[in-house]
C-alpha positions as CSV (number, residue, x, y, z in Angstrom):
1,M,-0.2,0.0,-0.1
2,S,1.4,3.3,-0.9
3,P,1.6,6.4,1.8
4,N,-1.0,8.2,-0.2
5,T,-3.3,5.1,-0.3
6,C,-2.6,4.8,3.5
7,W,-3.1,8.2,4.4
8,L,-6.3,8.3,2.6
9,S,-7.5,5.1,4.4
10,K,-7.1,6.4,7.7
11,I,-8.6,9.7,7.0
12,F,-11.8,7.6,5.1
13,R,-12.0,5.1,8.4
14,A,-12.1,8.3,10.7
15,D,-14.6,10.3,8.7
16,E,-16.5,7.2,7.2
17,N,-19.4,7.1,10.0
18,W,-19.4,10.5,10.4
19,T,-19.8,11.3,6.4
20,S,-22.1,8.4,6.0
21,S,-24.3,9.9,8.9
22,K,-24.5,13.5,7.7
23,A,-24.0,13.4,3.8
24,S,-27.4,11.7,2.7
25,L,-27.2,9.3,-0.1
26,E,-29.4,12.0,-2.2
27,E,-26.8,14.6,-1.5
28,V,-23.9,12.3,-2.5
29,L,-25.7,11.1,-5.9
30,Q,-26.6,14.8,-6.6
31,W,-22.7,15.3,-7.0
32,S,-22.6,13.3,-9.8
33,Q,-24.9,15.3,-11.6
34,S,-23.0,18.4,-11.8
35,F,-19.8,20.1,-10.6
36,E,-21.9,22.8,-9.5
37,N,-24.1,20.4,-7.4
38,L,-20.7,19.1,-5.8
39,V,-19.2,22.5,-4.7
40,T,-22.5,24.4,-3.4
41,S,-23.6,21.2,-1.5
42,K,-23.2,21.1,2.4
43,Y,-20.5,18.1,2.5
44,G,-19.7,18.2,-1.0
45,P,-16.4,20.5,-0.4
46,M,-15.3,18.9,2.4
47,I,-15.1,15.4,0.3
48,Y,-13.7,17.4,-2.7
49,K,-11.1,18.7,-0.7
50,T,-10.3,15.7,0.9
51,Y,-10.1,14.1,-2.7
52,L,-7.8,17.1,-4.2
53,K,-5.3,16.6,-1.4
54,T,-4.7,13.1,-3.4
55,E,-4.1,15.2,-6.5
56,H,-2.0,17.9,-4.6
57,S,-4.3,20.6,-5.7
58,D,-6.5,21.6,-2.4
59,E,-5.7,24.9,-2.7
60,N,-8.2,25.4,-5.7
61,I,-11.1,24.4,-3.7
62,E,-9.4,26.4,-0.6
63,F,-9.6,29.2,-2.9
64,W,-12.5,28.8,-4.6
65,L,-14.3,28.9,-1.0
66,A,-12.8,31.7,0.1
67,C,-13.7,33.9,-3.1
68,E,-17.4,33.0,-2.1
69,E,-16.9,34.2,1.4
70,Y,-14.9,37.3,0.2
71,K,-18.0,37.9,-2.1
72,K,-20.7,38.2,0.8
73,L,-18.5,40.6,2.6
74,T,-20.1,44.5,2.9
75,S,-17.7,45.9,5.1
76,Q,-14.9,47.8,3.0
77,R,-12.5,47.3,5.6
78,K,-13.1,43.7,6.0
79,R,-12.9,43.3,2.2
80,I,-9.2,44.9,2.2
81,S,-8.2,42.5,4.9
82,M,-9.4,39.6,3.2
83,A,-8.5,40.5,-0.1
84,R,-4.8,40.8,1.0
85,K,-5.1,37.6,2.7
86,L,-6.2,36.2,-0.7
87,F,-3.3,37.9,-2.5
88,T,-0.8,36.3,-0.3
89,I,-2.1,33.1,0.2
90,Y,-2.7,32.2,-3.3
91,I,-2.3,34.7,-5.8
92,Q,1.3,36.3,-5.4
93,P,4.1,34.6,-7.0
94,W,5.4,31.9,-4.8
95,A,2.5,32.1,-2.8
96,P,2.3,29.2,-0.1
97,N,-0.8,27.9,-1.8
98,E,-0.3,29.5,-5.3
99,I,-3.2,29.0,-7.8
100,N,-2.6,28.6,-11.4
101,I,-3.7,31.6,-13.1
102,D,-2.5,33.4,-16.4
103,S,-0.4,36.6,-15.7
104,S,-3.7,38.7,-16.6
105,P,-5.8,38.0,-14.0
106,R,-2.8,38.0,-11.5
107,E,-2.0,41.6,-12.9
108,A,-5.4,43.0,-12.4
109,I,-5.6,41.7,-8.8
110,I,-2.6,43.1,-8.3
111,R,-3.5,46.7,-9.6
112,N,-7.0,46.5,-7.4
113,I,-5.3,45.3,-4.3
114,Q,-5.4,48.5,-2.6
115,E,-9.4,49.3,-3.2
116,P,-10.7,46.0,-3.9
117,T,-14.1,45.7,-5.2
118,Q,-16.4,42.7,-4.4
119,S,-15.6,41.2,-7.9
120,C,-11.8,41.8,-7.5
121,F,-11.3,37.8,-7.4
122,D,-14.3,36.8,-10.1
123,E,-11.9,36.0,-13.0
124,A,-9.3,33.9,-11.0
125,Q,-12.2,32.2,-9.3
126,R,-13.6,31.3,-12.7
127,I,-10.5,30.2,-13.8
128,I,-10.1,27.9,-10.9
129,Y,-13.5,26.4,-11.0
130,G,-13.0,25.7,-14.8
131,H,-9.8,23.9,-14.1
132,M,-11.6,21.9,-11.2
133,E,-14.6,21.1,-13.6
134,R,-12.4,20.1,-16.5
135,D,-9.5,18.4,-14.8
136,S,-10.1,16.9,-11.0
137,Y,-14.1,16.6,-11.0
138,P,-14.2,13.7,-13.6
139,R,-11.3,11.6,-11.8
140,F,-13.1,12.3,-8.4
141,L,-16.2,10.7,-9.6
142,E,-14.2,7.4,-10.1
143,W,-12.2,7.9,-6.9
144,Q,-12.6,4.7,-4.7
145,L,-13.7,6.6,-1.8
146,Y,-16.3,8.6,-3.4
147,Q,-17.8,5.0,-5.0
148,K,-18.3,3.8,-1.6
149,L,-20.0,6.8,-0.4
150,K,-22.4,6.2,-3.1
């Protein structure tokens, strides 16, 4: 058994009873209907993040979810603070959880970071959503642990 498989088995065994008692079969089955159903459901993002850890790309769902929270902010002070955190963690070159976006949206964020708007991260979030939907989501649906949940 590879180290990743062992690690995943431990996580799944630890969360298996919790997940199966919390996420309904209906919710789990909805995840295979569309990527949007997965990321907007109650427990889908948590399970998907567990999968993305196996691909070393969990920063994608973390960033996407953080952007969803960012868009809800009404206070400019809080928006500036969170924008700087998002920039430091995900956007700036060599960030600890740097996401894979082109230079154009990255430069737009850099230009707007001092006075960030509610839509400041929309383009980067859209790109990351696309990466996850096209690349990781189809593999997630075939993932052994997801199949077991179904």
